[in-house]
N, C-alpha and C positions, 0 to 999 in steps of 0.2 A: 555370317558376320564375321569379320576378324576383329578379335581382340589384342591389344598388346598389355604386355603385365610386367609388372617388376614389383618384386617383394624382397625387403632388405630386413634383415633382423643381425642386429648387433648386442652384443655380451661385455661388458666391462667388468674387470675383477678387482676386488681388494687386494689381492697379490697372486703371483704367479701360480696357476692351479699345477700340482705335481701330475694332475693327469686329467684329461677329459675327453668325453666321447660324446656323440651327437649322431642321431638317425634321422635323415632329414626323408620327409614324402611331399617334394616340393616343385614335382614334374606331373606336369600334368597327364591324367589318364587318357590315352586314344582308344574311342570307340566309334559308335555309328554318328554320335551327334559333334565330336571333338575331334579334330585333327590338329597335330602340332605342325606349325610352318619352320618353328626355330626355336631353339630352347639351349638355353647355358645355365650352368650353376656356377658361380665364382668365389671363391674361400681366400679369406684373407685370416691369418695367425692359425690357421688349419689345413689338413691336407685329407684329400678322397682317399678312402681306403679300398673301397668295394662297392658297386653298384650291382643292385638284384632286383628281382620283382617277389613280393611276398605273397603269401597264401590268399590274399585278396586281389591281387594282381595290382598292386598297386607300385609303383617306381621308386625304390629306398637307395638313399645313399648313405653309406656309413662313413663319417670322418672322425679323427682324432685332433686333438689340439696339439698345435707345435710347440714344442720347449721353450722355457720362457717368455710366454706370451701372456699380458694383461688384458688383452681385447681379440675377440673373434667378430668375424662378419661374415654373412652369407648372403648373397645377393643372385637371387634367382629371377630370370627375365627371359620374354621370347614374343613371340606372336602366335596367337590359336586361331583355327578358323571353326566357327560354330555353325552347326547344321540345324534347321528348325524341326524339333520332333514333338513340340506340343506336350513337354513335361514328361515324355513316356520313351524310355530305352527298351531294346530288347536283348541286351546283351547277356550271355552266358556267363553266369558267376563261377568262379573256381570252386567254390563251396556250395555244398547242396542247400536248396532253398529252405528247407526244414530247420536248419541250422540257424537260420536269421529268428527262428520264434522262441529261441531260447534267450530267457534273460541274464543278464550280465550285471555285475554289481553297481556300474554307474546308470543303468536303466532298468533296475528292478522295482517293480511296482510294490507299494507298502499300503496301510491301511487305507491310507486318502485316496489314492491313486484307483485301488479297488472299488472304492467305494464310487468315485467319480464314473468309473467304465460301466459299473451297474446299472446307469441311466442307459444305456445303449444297448443291454443284452434283450431287449424286446423287440427291437429294429427289425422290420420288414423290408425295407428297401434293398439294393445291389450294394456288393461290398464297396462299389466305389464312393455310392452315396452315404454310406455309414462312414468310410475314412475321411470324407470331407464333413462330415457332419461333428464327428469326434474334434478335427482340425479348427473348424471354424469356434466350435465352442471353447476349446484351449485358448485360442486367440482373443477371444472375449473376457476369458479369465485371467490370463498372464497378463503380467505388466514388463515391459522391456526397461531392463535399470542396469546400467556397466556399474561393476562392483560391487552388488548385491550378492554375489554367489562367487565361488572360486571354483579353478579348474578341477579339483577333487569333490565337486558337490554332487551328489546323487539326484536322482530324479524326484524321488520321494520329498528330500528335504527342499527344493527349489519350489515343487509342488505347492508344501506347505506355506511357503514364503510369499506365493503368489507372484513372484518374478524372477527374472534371471535375464541371462543373455541367450545369444542364439543357439549356444552348446546347451544351455539347461532346457529352451523350447523343444531341442529335436529328442533329448534323452526322456522327456516328460511324454512327449508326442510317441517315441518309439516305445517306451513302457506302457501306454496306454493300448496299443495297437497289438503288441506281441500278447498281452494279456487277453485280449479278444482275438486271439487265434493268427493273427496276420504274419507273414515274414516281412521283417523291416530292417532297412540299413541305415547305419549313420554315413554321413556325406559331408567333406570337407572340402572348402575351394575358395573361389573368390565371386563377387557379385558387384556387377558395375551399377552404381548409383548415380541418377540421375542428377547431372549437376557437380556431381564431385568426382574428384580425379584421385585423391590422395585419401587413405582411409588407415587405420590403426592397429587393423586385423583381419584376418581372412574371415570366411562366415561359413555358416554350417547349415545343414537341412537334412532331411531324411527322404529314402524312399520306399514306397510299400509296394509289393509285389503283388498285383491283380491279376487272377486268372482271365486269359483272352486278350489281356492287354501287354501286359510286362511290370515294368519298374516304373512306378508313377511317382513323381516328385513331388514333396509338400514342403514350403518354407513356411513354418507354422508363426515363425516370427516376424514375418513382412505379411502373412495372410494371403500368399499367392503361390501358384505352381512355378517352379524354376523353367525359364524359359532361354531366349538366347543370351541374355546377360549373365548368367551364369557360367562358370568354367569350373570343372571337377578336379580336383587333385588326387583324393584318396577316399575310399570307404572303408567301413567294417562294422563289428557288432557295436562299437560305441566309440567313442572320443581316442580312446587309447590306441584303437587300431588305426585312425584314421587324422591323427595330430600331425601337422605339417614338421614339426622340429620337437624330438624329444631327447633326454640322455642325462650324464652326469657329470659333473668335476668334484676333484676331491683336493680338500687342502686351501680353499678358499671360499668366498663368496660372491655373489654377484653384487656389485655396485649399482649396476644399470642395465636393464634390459628393453631394447628400442625396437619396436616394429614399424614397417612404414611399407603400405601397400598401394602401389597404384595402378589403376585398370581402365584402359583408355580403348574406345571404339575408334 
């Protein structure tokens, strides 16, 4: 399947920032499941300083703001070819798999998540069946609600609220599975939604390593396994390792931040 993608991020400021820097992870990762046919990142009000591959294998672009600018825009666009893998990839991670069992601040289990996980400690089925059981239970427990959480909301907090967005669903799922002894990684990317071309955000899900299978994708927010409609941008231990754009600016404030995502087949 061929996918055409366009992601526009625009910042507007109250005054000219004296300095601004952003790290972009807006170039899809190439793997056995996806190949870049064409890709470009166009900047306005900023300039590219360096491009590199981080420790998770994510393509990163470091940019700085141009002098006396009150707006910065980033346009990432191109075409991707997606191969059918039934939600499973066998790519080798640059990081040892056991490190993906380590809890992070965003995906650390608290009392409530640990209590929830104890419902599965006596499960006698396969590892894959156990993971599906946890994913299905979370999907029934949590409600998708935009604006109910923030970027810095941790898994335990969102779990107590019983609601959140795809980032929260992924962090809660990761927290549960790591507590149960699995290697799990956070994934950011795009999802082609049927009948919808323009979206206002990227998407997030998780990969779980299953012995004799590989990394198996789980989109708990939608209750499905990632297929050819999904495009991977980056992955890591949690959102902070895989966020499409992250940075800072000095001596100003954001008036507005607009994000537009277009995914077409």
